[in-house]
N, C-alpha and C positions, 0 to 999 in steps of 0.2 A: 349254326349247329342244327342239324336235322333231328327233331325230337319225335318220338312215338309214344302215344298215350292211349291206354285202353281202359274203359270203364263199363260198368253195367248199372242199371237202375230199374225201378219198378214204376209202371204207369200209375199215375195218381187216379183216385176214384173220381168219377164224373167227367173225365176228360173225353171229348169226342174224338173217336178214331178217324172221322171224316176229315178233320182238320190236319191230319198228319202229313198228307201229301203237300199241302200248302206250306207247312212248317219246313219240310225238307227242301222245297224249292227256294225258300227264303235263305235257309242256311247255306245252300249250295252257292248262291250268288255272293253272300257275305264271305264265305270261306275262300272262294276263288280270288277275291280281292287281296287277301292276305296270304295266299299260297298255302292254304291248309286243305288237306285231303281228308274227307270223312267217309268211312265205310260203316253204315249203320244197319244192324240186324234187329228185327222186331218179331216176337213170337205171339203177340196178342196181349201179353202182360208185362214182358220184360224188354228193355232195350240193351243192346250191346254195341259199343261203338269203338272203332279204331280211328284215331286222329293222327295225322302226320303233317309235319311242316316245321318252319322255324320255331325254335324253342319258345321265344316270347309270344309268338302268335298262337301256338298251341295252348300255352298257359292262359292266355287271355280268353280264348274260346271256351276252355274248360271252366274258367271262373264264371262266365256267363251261364254255362250249362248248370253249374251247381246252384244257381239262384233261380232256376226255372221251376216253378211250382207244378208244372204239368207232369213231373215225375219226382220220385222220392227214393230214399235208400240208395243214394249214389255211392258206389264203391269203386275206388281206383284200383285196377288190377295190375297194371304195369306202366312204368314210365322208363323209357330207354332211349338210346340214341343209335343212329344207323348211318352208314356211309352213303346210302342212296335210298330213294323212295321205293317202297314196295308197290305202291299204287301211283297211277298218273295223277295229274292235276284235275281230279274229278270234282272238287268242291264238296259234293255230298252225293253219295249213292245209297239208296235204300234197298235192302233185301227183306221183303216181308215174307217171313217163313210160312205164313198161312197159305201162301200161293205157290210155294216151291215144294217139290219132293226133296227130302233130305239129301239124297245122293246127288242131286243137281246143284245144290247150293255151293259147295266147294268149287265145282267146276266154274260156276258163274263168277265166284269171287276171284278165282285164278285168272279168269279171262280179263279181269280189270288190272292185273299185275303189269308193271312197267317192263319187266323182263323175267324170263324163266329162271334167271340166276338170282333175282331179288325176292322171289316168293316161291318156296318149294314146300313139300309136305313136311319137311323137318323144321321149317321156320316156326319160331315160337308164337308169332302172331297168328299164323294159320292154325296152330294147335289150339289156341284159345278159341278161335272161331269154330273149329270142328267140335270142340267140347260143348260150346253153347248150342250148336245146332243139334247134336246127337243126344244131349242129356235131357230127356223128357221131363224128369221130375224136378230138375233144378235144385237138387238137395242142398248144395252149399249156399243157396240164396236165402239168407235170413232176413225177412221183412219185419222190421221192428214196429212197435206201436208209435204213434205220432207224439212227438215231444210236447206239443202244446196241450195234450191231454193229461200231462203229469205235473205234479208239484211236490214239494218237500215239506214235511211237518217235523218240527223239532221236539223231542221228548227227552227228559232227563234219564240218566243211567244210574243204576244202583250197583255198586257203591260209587259215589262221586265226591267223597271228601278229599280235601287237599292238605298236604303236609309240607312244611318247610324246615323241619328240624333235622339237622345233620347228625349222623352217627359218628362216633370217634373214628378218625382216620378216613372219613369219606372225602374223596377227591373228585367225585362226579355225581351227577344226578340222573334221574330217569323220567322220561315223559311217556305216558301211557296212551295208546291208541287202540280203539276197539276194532275187533274183527267181527263182522255182523252177518247174521242170517236174515236177509231182507224179507223173505217170504213169511217168516214167523215173527218178524220185528224183535229179534233176540240177539243180544251180544253173547257170542260163544267163547271169546277169548280176548285177552289184552296183550298187545306187543309192548314190551318195555324197551324204549329207544334211548340209548345212552346220550347224555348231554354233559357239557363241561360244567365245572363248579358254579359258574354264573348263568347256566342255562343255554350255553352256546351249542353249536352243531357237533355231531360226532367227529367231523374233520377237525374242528377246532380243538376238541379234547385230545384226539390221538396225535395231533401235530406236536403236542408238548412232550411226547414220549419218545425215547430213543428206540431204535429197532430192537435192541436187546430186551427192553422193558415192555415192549408192546404187547406180547402175547400173555405175559403174566398179569399185566394190568387188565387186559380184556377179560381174563378168567376171574380175577379177584373182584372185579366190579359187579359181578352178578349177585353177590351177597346183598348189595344195596337194592337191587331190583327185587329179590325175594323178600327182603324186609319190607319194602313198600307194598308188595302184594299182601303181606300179612297185616300191615296196618290198615289197608283198604278193606280188609275183611272178605277177601275173595273166597267164595264157597263153590258156586256153580260154574265158574269160568276157569280156564287154564291161563297161565301166563307164559308168553313166548319170549325167549331171550336169544339174541344173535351171538354167535361165536365164530370167530375166524377159524377155519379148519385146523390151522397149525397151532392154535391155542390148546387144542386137545392133545397135541403131540409134544410140543417143546416144554410144557410144564409137567413135571413129574407128578404122577398120581392125580391128573387133572379131574378125572371122573369122581374119584373119592373126595376131592375138594368140593366139587359141585354138590355131591350128595350130603356132605357135612353141612354146607351152608343152607341147603334146602331144609334139612332137619332142624337146624338152629333157628330158622325163621318160622317154624311151626307149619310148614307145608309138607306135602308128601310128593314123591317123585312123579306120580301120575298127574299132578297138577301142572307140571312143567313140560314145555316143549322147547327143545333146542333147535334154533334155525341156523343151519349151516349155510353160509354164503358161498357161492361158487365163483366169486370173482377173484380168487386167489389160487395160484398153482399149488397143488398138494404134493409135497415131497414126503419121503418116509411113509409111503402109503400103507404099508403093513401095520405100522403103529397107529395110524389114523383108523384103519379098519378095526383094529382091536378096541380102540376107544369107543367107536360107534357100537360095537357089540356090548361093551360094558354099559353104555347108556341104555340100550334097549333092554338088557337083562335086569337093570335096576328099575325099569318101568317108566323112564323118561321118554317122552315122545320125540320124534325127529321130523323136521321139515327141511326142504331145500328152499332157501330164500333166493329171490331175484333169478328165478329159473329162466334160462334163455339169455342171460346177460354175460355169462362168464366162460370159464375154460372147460368145465367138466360136468355140466348139467345132466346130459344123457348117461354118462358113465356112472354118476352118483345115483341116478334113478334106477338104472339096471342093477347096480351092485347092492344098494342098501334098502330099496323098496320103502321109502319113508311113508309116514302116515299122511303127510301133507306136502303139496307142492304149491309154491306161491309164484305166480307168473310175474315176471319183471315188469315194472311200470312203463318202461320204454316200449314194450310190446302192447301194453294196454292203452297207451295214449293214442287217442283218435282211432281206435280199432274199428269203430262203426263205419269208417269210410276208407279203410285200407284193406285191399284184397290179400296182400301178402301176410299182414298181421292176422287177419281172420283165418287164413289157412293154417298158420302156426298155432293159434289158439284152439281151433277145432282138432288139430292133430294131438295137442296136449290133452284135451278133454277125452278123446277116444282112447289114447294110451292109458291115461290114469283111470278111466272107467274100467278098462279091462283088468287093471291091477288093483282095483278097489282103493285107490289113493284119492284123498280129498283134494280138490283144486280150489285155490283161493286166488282171486284177482286183486292185486294190490296197486296202489297209486291211482285210483279212480278219482277224477276231478270233475267229470262232466256227466250229466244225466243221460246224454246220448250214448256214452260208453257203457253205462250200466244197462240201458235198454237193450243194446245188442248182446252183451254178455249174458244177460238174463235169458234172452231168447235162444242163445246158443247152448244154454243148459248149466251155466255156472250158478252155484247157490251161495257161496260165501265171498265176502268182499271186505276191502280195507282201503281207505283213502280219504282225502279232504272232503269229497262229496258228502260223506257220512259223518265224519268227525275228525278234527285236527288233533294231533298229539297234545296232551295237557301235562305240563310239568308237575310231577308229584300229585297227579289227580286224573280225573276223567271228564272229558267234555260231554255235553248233551249230544245225542245222535240225531241226525236228519234221516227221516225215513221217506222213501218215495211213496206217493199215494196218487190214485186217479182223482182228478179234480172233482168229479161229480159224486164221489163217495160221501 
């Protein structure tokens, strides 16, 4: 199977440009042996390369490239498959943009094409090449700080008491996970994550419920989350609770029930954020729309959870203008080395900035992910990197610091 892979990277500090020609010649010989074609562009600071060849061979070459210390901030832009090669068996061809006029580069690349039918101006690979050549400021290229310069320091969070006493009729528990402002080393909110009676996962809890009982149980469970927030003595933070969209529709007077439980727990509506998940198809949309208006009128905040993972994210964003958007963990995972994910995150940031909507990145587990997201302009985070959910309590938080501080 013929594979095409495109990546970009940044020249590491202290690397001699004089050795570049020797490196290219060595790569050319090695690539020819395994039938891999390499088209490499270099602008004095950034590399851009197209690799074509058998899938396993391309993957093996890219694996070696990823471990080459002569460049950093590697980002995979495209991995695709094709019926025929765009380029001949070149092994490796370098186009040093410092020695080309821009208008001549594309013609030079086209001249290396195997056929005028395999490489045209509408070809996606050539579009990538043209963008790299013509984009002087390289605006999408976010070069992050070096990982080895960073460490984590763990600090306790207030409040962090733990409770194990059940209320009458309580058939679930909640684990609290902080949402953090890293720049100010501050916890701004806690998300209350539902757990089964013995502390099991949400899937374990909801699997015990019939379809008819699901939405009512989802709504009723929030009183235990509010009671926990009250016991923890939350004052400066908000508490976020997840609700299936249809829980606000199928249960009569759902918003009134929520408000009653908030008041009974000694909280005020402004302390509560309802996170609406978008991984469920919303029927009876007019009723859902009315419920959201009731929530907002009462002072309860609104967030779209798992944004980018479900059915209606953009529609919900356009329709309801929530205070917060939480980018789905599947988009966040390894965002530092994925061009498509970076493009999606940057688009979300741009859109939400124009609408004055707070962006939260959730599911962060790696320091590299946070370094890229921080450089991209995101301020608020949630994930195992900072703190794991704590059943009926709050874990200490890990804060990134520069090692020489």
